[in-house]
N, C-alpha and C positions, 0 to 999 in steps of 0.2 A: 033657508037662508041660513049658512054657517054663524058662529058666534066670534069669527075672526075674518076682518078684512084685510084682502092681500091689495097689495099696492106696487103699481112699478110704472116706468116710463115709457115712451112711445120708442125708444131705442132698445127698447128688449125685443121688438117685433113678434109677439106673440100672436099667433094667428087668430083671425076673429072669431072662428069658431070654438077655440079654446076659452078667449076672454068671456064669452057669453055662456058656455058649458059650467066654467069656473067660477064665474061673477067677479073675474078679475078686473079691479079700477086701475086705468092708465093716465098718467099725467102727462099732456102732451109736452116736448120740445117744441120749441118756436124756430119757425124756419123764416129766413129773410130773403124776399126777392126784391130787386130794382124799390128799395125803400117800403116794401110792405111788408108787415108781418103777419104770418099764419101758425094756427097752432098747428103741429102734425097730426094731420088725421081726421083733424076737426073742421077746419078751413079749408085744408087742402088735402085732395084724394090724392091716392098713390098715382093714379093715371095720368090727372092733371100735372102733378109735378112732375114726372119723368119727360112728359111732351115738353115742360117748358124747359127742363134740362138738354134735351137732343134739341132743341131751338137755342143752345148756346149759353142759354143763361146761367148765373155764377152764383148760387145761393148761399147761404151762410146759416149755420144755426146757433141758437142762444139758450142756455139753459133754462127748465122750467122754472119762474119766479117764484120764491117763497109765498107770494098772496095766492098763487094755483094750489099749493099744497095745503095752505092753512083752511082756506075754502073746504077744500075736499074731505080734509083731516074731521074738521067742522061736522061736515054732513053726514058722514061716516060713523062717528063717534054716537049720533043718534039712534042708530041700527045695530051698531056691532060692539062687543063688551073690548076688542081691542083691534089695532090696526098693525100690520107688519108690511113695512116699504121694503122692497129690495129693489135697488137702484143701479145703473149704470154705473161704472168705474170712476171713483172721485178723480183718477188721474187724467180721465179724458175730459171730463165735464163738470160743471157746478152746480149740477142738479143735486147729487147726496146732499151737499152744504146747504142748499135751498131748503131742503126737507130738513134738515137739523135744525135752521133757522126759524121753519115753520113749528116742531116740535116743542123747543124752548120758547117760541114767540105763546104757545099755546099751555105752557106749563104743565103739560100731561103724561103722566106715566104710563098710560094705556098706548103708545104710541113707539112702535120701536123701528129705527132705523137702521139699514144694513146696507154697508158698499158691497157691492157683490162683487168687484174687481172683475167684473167682466161687462160686454154689452153685447147687443143684437141677442141673436138666440142662443150666444153663451149665458147672457142673462135670464132669457126667457124661458130654458127647458129649467131653469132653477124655481124661476115663478110659476112655472104649470107645475112641479112638484109640490111646490108649499102650496098651491091655490087647491089641488087634488087633495092633499093632507087635509086643509082646511074643513073642505067640504065634508069629509068623511068622518071630521071629529076630532080629528088629533089635537094635543094641545097646544097652546103656544111655546113653550118650551120645547116640546117634542119638533114642531115646524122649524122652528130656530137653529136647534142642533142639527139638523137634516140640512138645512138649507148651509149651515158654516162647513158643514161636512163638504158638501160638492162646491163650495167656491173654489178651492184649490186644486180640484180634479177636472176641472171644466177645459176642454182644448178645443181649438178650433184652427182650421186651415183654410185661408182665404186666400183667393187672387183676383186680379184685375185685368181685364183686355187693355183700356189702357190706362196709362201712367200719370197721366194729367193730373188728375184729382190728387193723387198722393204728393205731386210736387206742390198742388196749389195748399195743401194742407201740411207741407214741410215735412213729409216724411221721405222724400227723394230730393235731390238738388235737380238743377234744369237739367244738365248734360247727361245726368243718370236716364232723367225720364225720356231725353231724344233718343238716344241711343237705343234703348230698352224698346219704344215704339218700331224702331225702324228695323230692330232684328228679330221682331216677335217675342221680347223675351218677358216673360211673366214673373213679378218676384212674388214668392210663398210666403206670407204672412201667417204670424201664428202671434197668440197671448202670452205673456211674462207679467204675472201679478199686474195686472191693471193696465198693462200699458200694449202697444202692439211691436212689433219686431220682426223685420224683413230675414228670415231663417235660409232662405234660398232663392236662386233666380233658376226658373226652366224655360225653355224654349217650346213653345206650340203646346194646345189645350192636350194633345196623345200623352205627352209627357207630364203635363201636370197631373192627369188621372194618374199614372202610375206611378207618380210620388207620393200623392195621398193612399192609395191603396199598401205600399212599402210602409209607410210610416207607421199605418194603423195596423198591419200586420206584425210588423216589429214590438210593438208594442201590448201584442198578444191580450186584447180586451175581449171580453165577454159581453157579445150583442144579444144575448138572448133576452135579457130583461132589461133591455133600453131603447129607448127612441134615438135616432140619429136625426139632428136637425140640418135640413139643407134650406138655404138661402141664395135667392138672387137677386137682382137689380135690373134685370132684362136679358140676362142670357139663360132663357128656360131651356133651350134646346141642349144647351152645353151642361146645366144642371140635371137633366133627365139622362144626359151621357153617363155622370158621375153615378147616379143613382141604379142605371143600370148595371153599373162595374160592380158597384160596391154589391149588388143584389147577386151577381153571377159569380165574382172571384170569393167574396168573404162570406156570402149566404145572408146577407143583412135583410132583414124583412120587413121592420119596423121606421118611420121615418116619419117625421113632422116638417113639413115642407111647405116655406113662403116665400112671398114676394118683400124684398126689405121694404120698411116704411121710409118717409120722406127725408127723416133724420139720419138714417144710413147712406141713402144715396147721396146726400151732399158729400160725403167725403169716400165714397165708395166709387161714385161713377154709376153710369149706365149698365155697364157691362161686367159686373162683378160675380162671383158665387163663395158660399163658403159652408165649410161642412162642421158641424159642431156633435161632439159627443163627450161622454163621461169617462174617466180613467177607473180602475179600480180602485 
């Protein structure tokens, strides 16, 4: 065990094998369904959540409460010299603020809270890098410096089969959602300093893949030394098509692949995909 504990939240969507490999500690967001609250990934599994979603349930999410962080931080400080918590964008959730409240309540200068300005694997890839460095014995300052360097360089391209969930979340108006669904128009969504932004609208899955390839090719990114994050909420066939095309068209060979957790699924719906990577 290293000297530094790396903490994140369940909306980082870090795959379970990396959580175990790097001793990452995950604070669960709260999923609310039919008046019942569940801890993401603790009281409610991905399979059960997506089954409920496909049954037409309308879940919502709540931030990680400060008390959850207080308990976690107090427990971790018994075994670690310090804690670095790398959390989803403060513009999308109050989870970061909850962690700040917890740190201030404990009044402990061994706790460092970082707003990743990202979410899902956009944050998850940063967390994995930090946890790898912690396990390898890197210093707190070196880890924080690497995290702060990665934050503005993360990019992700996401798209959704159904626009209904974007409409419910206030990202599209009702007429845009209805017309988009009828015409098979898929929004291309990217991150913009902690927020989500619709940057284009494409018709059909084949054109989505072409858009992704063109964007990555235009950026002239060197993928030799980085792993690409791929995530889906239920479209495993589509994400496999994207992976195969990235391999054949761009020669990318390293991937971190995951099914999104419950918190991401609430906002994305059951048929969303995302590609995550770091710019130079």
